[in-house]
LOTI-16701 format. One record per residue (C-alpha): chain; residue in three letters; residue number from 1; x, y, z. Coordinates in steps of 0.001 Angstrom, whole numbers, padded with zeros to 6 digits, always signed. Example, Ala and Ser with C-alpha at 12.3 -4.5 7.8 and 13.67 -1.06 7.14 Angstrom:
<sites>
<chain: A; res: ALA; n: 1; x: +012300; y: -004500; z: +007800>
<chain: A; res: SER; n: 2; x: +013670; y: -001060; z: +007140>
</sites>
This chain:
<sites>
<chain: A; res: MET; n: 1; x: -009760; y: +090142; z: -078337>
<chain: A; res: SER; n: 2; x: -007239; y: +090849; z: -080873>
<chain: A; res: GLU; n: 3; x: -007688; y: +088755; z: -084242>
<chain: A; res: SER; n: 4; x: -004753; y: +086617; z: -083548>
<chain: A; res: ASP; n: 5; x: -005734; y: +085537; z: -080064>
<chain: A; res: PRO; n: 6; x: -006285; y: +081955; z: -079788>
<chain: A; res: ALA; n: 7; x: -009711; y: +082661; z: -078142>
<chain: A; res: ALA; n: 8; x: -010850; y: +084422; z: -081464>
<chain: A; res: ILE; n: 9; x: -009544; y: +081751; z: -083747>
<chain: A; res: LYS; n: 10; x: -011743; y: +079192; z: -081666>
<chain: A; res: GLN; n: 11; x: -014670; y: +081884; z: -082002>
<chain: A; res: PHE; n: 12; x: -014168; y: +082603; z: -085688>
<chain: A; res: LEU; n: 13; x: -013775; y: +078698; z: -086125>
<chain: A; res: THR; n: 14; x: -016923; y: +077910; z: -084588>
<chain: A; res: GLU; n: 15; x: -018639; y: +080744; z: -086886>
<chain: A; res: LEU; n: 16; x: -017268; y: +079056; z: -089697>
<chain: A; res: ARG; n: 17; x: -019812; y: +075986; z: -088389>
<chain: A; res: ASP; n: 18; x: -022375; y: +078023; z: -087821>
<chain: A; res: PHE; n: 19; x: -025900; y: +076944; z: -090343>
<chain: A; res: ASN; n: 20; x: -026145; y: +080720; z: -091157>
<chain: A; res: LYS; n: 21; x: -023980; y: +081253; z: -094303>
<chain: A; res: GLU; n: 22; x: -023696; y: +084931; z: -093275>
<chain: A; res: LYS; n: 23; x: -021735; y: +084016; z: -090325>
<chain: A; res: ARG; n: 24; x: -019775; y: +081634; z: -092390>
<chain: A; res: ARG; n: 25; x: -018971; y: +083818; z: -094671>
<chain: A; res: THR; n: 26; x: -017566; y: +086904; z: -092488>
<chain: A; res: ALA; n: 27; x: -015988; y: +083795; z: -090487>
<chain: A; res: VAL; n: 28; x: -013645; y: +083060; z: -093766>
<chain: A; res: MET; n: 29; x: -012730; y: +086759; z: -093915>
<chain: A; res: LYS; n: 30; x: -011826; y: +086968; z: -090090>
<chain: A; res: LEU; n: 31; x: -009562; y: +083702; z: -090160>
<chain: A; res: GLY; n: 32; x: -007986; y: +085345; z: -093378>
<chain: A; res: MET; n: 33; x: -007327; y: +088317; z: -091500>
<chain: A; res: ALA; n: 34; x: -006354; y: +086640; z: -088629>
<chain: A; res: GLY; n: 35; x: -003911; y: +083734; z: -090025>
<chain: A; res: GLY; n: 36; x: -002121; y: +081145; z: -088491>
<chain: A; res: PRO; n: 37; x: -002103; y: +077324; z: -088930>
<chain: A; res: GLU; n: 38; x: -005605; y: +076404; z: -087487>
<chain: A; res: ALA; n: 39; x: -006684; y: +079486; z: -089993>
<chain: A; res: ILE; n: 40; x: -005094; y: +078260; z: -092894>
<chain: A; res: THR; n: 41; x: -006275; y: +074489; z: -092041>
<chain: A; res: ALA; n: 42; x: -009829; y: +075681; z: -091646>
<chain: A; res: LEU; n: 43; x: -009525; y: +077596; z: -094762>
<chain: A; res: MET; n: 44; x: -008418; y: +075243; z: -097070>
<chain: A; res: MET; n: 45; x: -011146; y: +072679; z: -095638>
<chain: A; res: ALA; n: 46; x: -013719; y: +075374; z: -096585>
<chain: A; res: VAL; n: 47; x: -012356; y: +075810; z: -100292>
<chain: A; res: GLN; n: 48; x: -012696; y: +072427; z: -100954>
<chain: A; res: ASN; n: 49; x: -016337; y: +071500; z: -099122>
<chain: A; res: ARG; n: 50; x: -018500; y: +070870; z: -102073>
<chain: A; res: ASN; n: 51; x: -021372; y: +071006; z: -099597>
<chain: A; res: GLU; n: 52; x: -020188; y: +074430; z: -098324>
<chain: A; res: ASP; n: 53; x: -021662; y: +078236; z: -099835>
<chain: A; res: LEU; n: 54; x: -019894; y: +079321; z: -102928>
<chain: A; res: ILE; n: 55; x: -019201; y: +082687; z: -101315>
<chain: A; res: VAL; n: 56; x: -017746; y: +081165; z: -098780>
<chain: A; res: ARG; n: 57; x: -015579; y: +078984; z: -100951>
<chain: A; res: GLY; n: 58; x: -014928; y: +081895; z: -103025>
<chain: A; res: ARG; n: 59; x: -013748; y: +084233; z: -099784>
<chain: A; res: ALA; n: 60; x: -011687; y: +080948; z: -098395>
<chain: A; res: ALA; n: 61; x: -009452; y: +080980; z: -101687>
<chain: A; res: LEU; n: 62; x: -009015; y: +084972; z: -101715>
<chain: A; res: MET; n: 63; x: -007766; y: +084517; z: -098212>
<chain: A; res: LEU; n: 64; x: -005723; y: +081970; z: -098813>
<chain: A; res: GLY; n: 65; x: -004026; y: +083350; z: -101169>
<chain: A; res: GLN; n: 66; x: -003130; y: +086565; z: -098889>
<chain: A; res: LEU; n: 67; x: -001867; y: +084228; z: -096314>
<chain: A; res: GLY; n: 68; x: +000650; y: +083161; z: -098815>
<chain: A; res: ASP; n: 69; x: +000996; y: +079437; z: -097236>
<chain: A; res: THR; n: 70; x: +001918; y: +076966; z: -100070>
<chain: A; res: ARG; n: 71; x: +000324; y: +074012; z: -098707>
<chain: A; res: ALA; n: 72; x: -002757; y: +075584; z: -099885>
<chain: A; res: VAL; n: 73; x: -001770; y: +075208; z: -103517>
<chain: A; res: MET; n: 74; x: -003287; y: +071908; z: -104281>
<chain: A; res: PRO; n: 75; x: -006653; y: +072675; z: -102433>
<chain: A; res: LEU; n: 76; x: -006534; y: +075832; z: -104757>
<chain: A; res: ILE; n: 77; x: -005984; y: +073686; z: -107517>
<chain: A; res: LYS; n: 78; x: -009185; y: +071657; z: -106862>
<chain: A; res: ALA; n: 79; x: -011038; y: +075164; z: -106276>
<chain: A; res: LEU; n: 80; x: -010320; y: +076251; z: -109965>
<chain: A; res: ASP; n: 81; x: -012965; y: +073589; z: -111088>
<chain: A; res: ALA; n: 82; x: -015551; y: +074626; z: -108212>
<chain: A; res: PRO; n: 83; x: -018784; y: +075771; z: -109519>
<chain: A; res: GLY; n: 84; x: -019485; y: +079415; z: -110323>
<chain: A; res: LEU; n: 85; x: -017340; y: +082032; z: -110960>
<chain: A; res: GLN; n: 86; x: -015946; y: +083352; z: -107760>
<chain: A; res: THR; n: 87; x: -014383; y: +080457; z: -106309>
<chain: A; res: PRO; n: 88; x: -012617; y: +079952; z: -109476>
<chain: A; res: LEU; n: 89; x: -011510; y: +083078; z: -109963>
<chain: A; res: ASN; n: 90; x: -010375; y: +083898; z: -106697>
<chain: A; res: ALA; n: 91; x: -008522; y: +080374; z: -106606>
<chain: A; res: ALA; n: 92; x: -006578; y: +081265; z: -109509>
<chain: A; res: GLN; n: 93; x: -005824; y: +084752; z: -108110>
<chain: A; res: ALA; n: 94; x: -004291; y: +082905; z: -105343>
<chain: A; res: LEU; n: 95; x: -002334; y: +080925; z: -107293>
<chain: A; res: GLY; n: 96; x: -000576; y: +083894; z: -108772>
<chain: A; res: LYS; n: 97; x: +000068; y: +085127; z: -105676>
<chain: A; res: LEU; n: 98; x: +001634; y: +081706; z: -104126>
<chain: A; res: GLY; n: 99; x: +003804; y: +081728; z: -107032>
<chain: A; res: ASP; n: 100; x: +003894; y: +077713; z: -107119>
<chain: A; res: VAL; n: 101; x: +004786; y: +076462; z: -110428>
<chain: A; res: ARG; n: 102; x: +002615; y: +073289; z: -109624>
<chain: A; res: ALA; n: 103; x: -000337; y: +075727; z: -110287>
<chain: A; res: ILE; n: 104; x: +001128; y: +076273; z: -114256>
<chain: A; res: LYS; n: 105; x: -000687; y: +073028; z: -115964>
<chain: A; res: PRO; n: 106; x: -004014; y: +073535; z: -114640>
<chain: A; res: LEU; n: 107; x: -004044; y: +077484; z: -114899>
<chain: A; res: LEU; n: 108; x: -003032; y: +076663; z: -118787>
<chain: A; res: MET; n: 109; x: -006059; y: +074540; z: -118539>
<chain: A; res: MET; n: 110; x: -008160; y: +077411; z: -117445>
<chain: A; res: ALA; n: 111; x: -006381; y: +079878; z: -119792>
<chain: A; res: GLY; n: 112; x: -008369; y: +077648; z: -122536>
<chain: A; res: SER; n: 113; x: -012037; y: +078189; z: -121432>
<chain: A; res: PRO; n: 114; x: -014665; y: +079905; z: -123423>
<chain: A; res: ASP; n: 115; x: -015258; y: +081959; z: -120538>
<chain: A; res: ALA; n: 116; x: -013265; y: +085105; z: -120805>
<chain: A; res: LYS; n: 117; x: -013222; y: +085865; z: -117119>
<chain: A; res: PHE; n: 118; x: -011716; y: +082269; z: -116818>
<chain: A; res: ARG; n: 119; x: -009217; y: +083094; z: -119196>
<chain: A; res: ALA; n: 120; x: -008337; y: +086399; z: -118167>
<chain: A; res: ALA; n: 121; x: -007781; y: +085406; z: -114461>
<chain: A; res: ALA; n: 122; x: -005677; y: +082353; z: -115443>
<chain: A; res: LEU; n: 123; x: -003617; y: +084565; z: -117476>
<chain: A; res: GLU; n: 124; x: -002817; y: +086915; z: -114776>
<chain: A; res: ALA; n: 125; x: -001941; y: +084128; z: -112316>
<chain: A; res: LEU; n: 126; x: +000570; y: +082665; z: -115326>
<chain: A; res: GLU; n: 127; x: +002082; y: +086045; z: -115631>
<chain: A; res: ARG; n: 128; x: +002681; y: +086459; z: -112084>
<chain: A; res: LEU; n: 129; x: +003985; y: +083190; z: -111765>
<chain: A; res: GLY; n: 130; x: +006518; y: +084157; z: -114465>
<chain: A; res: TYR; n: 131; x: +005239; y: +082003; z: -117128>
<chain: A; res: THR; n: 132; x: +006455; y: +082627; z: -120466>
<chain: A; res: GLY; n: 133; x: +005607; y: +079602; z: -122253>
<chain: A; res: GLU; n: 134; x: +008963; y: +078445; z: -122671>
<chain: A; res: GLU; n: 135; x: +009014; y: +075970; z: -119832>
<chain: A; res: THR; n: 136; x: +006019; y: +073862; z: -121817>
<chain: A; res: HIS; n: 137; x: +008242; y: +074048; z: -124812>
<chain: A; res: ARG; n: 138; x: +011373; y: +072852; z: -123235>
<chain: A; res: GLN; n: 139; x: +009353; y: +070114; z: -121619>
<chain: A; res: GLU; n: 140; x: +008038; y: +068992; z: -124814>
<chain: A; res: MET; n: 141; x: +011134; y: +069174; z: -126844>
<chain: A; res: SER; n: 142; x: +013464; y: +066910; z: -124078>
<chain: A; res: GLU; n: 143; x: +010141; y: +064232; z: -123962>
<chain: A; res: ALA; n: 144; x: +010727; y: +063993; z: -127644>
</sites>
């Protein structure tokens, strides 16, 4: 059974709903490695689920970045405000990989965090997005 096999995806989706958080943590990684529309949808739901284990959410963010589907941008932006460290840090990294300019403002807000890890993750993501600060300056000048 290969990971891209529909039966395997179905099994991973079942595991993602399991009561056992260890199974869900593993399922998220398997879905990320398998890819495909069903996996991406499930990972977007997992990263946004406020009742989900924080490690599951963090791993979902990580996998969404690896899959490279820009439909994940808004769920990942919301994940920047998740509790803990892993989910916001992985969401910032994923947003940098996705390369979508919608992430610039939320990442700039994260870059102002008192937490050095958050600042570093946000600045790295902004760098990957090619952000130099000139875009904000131009926008402010055009609004004046």
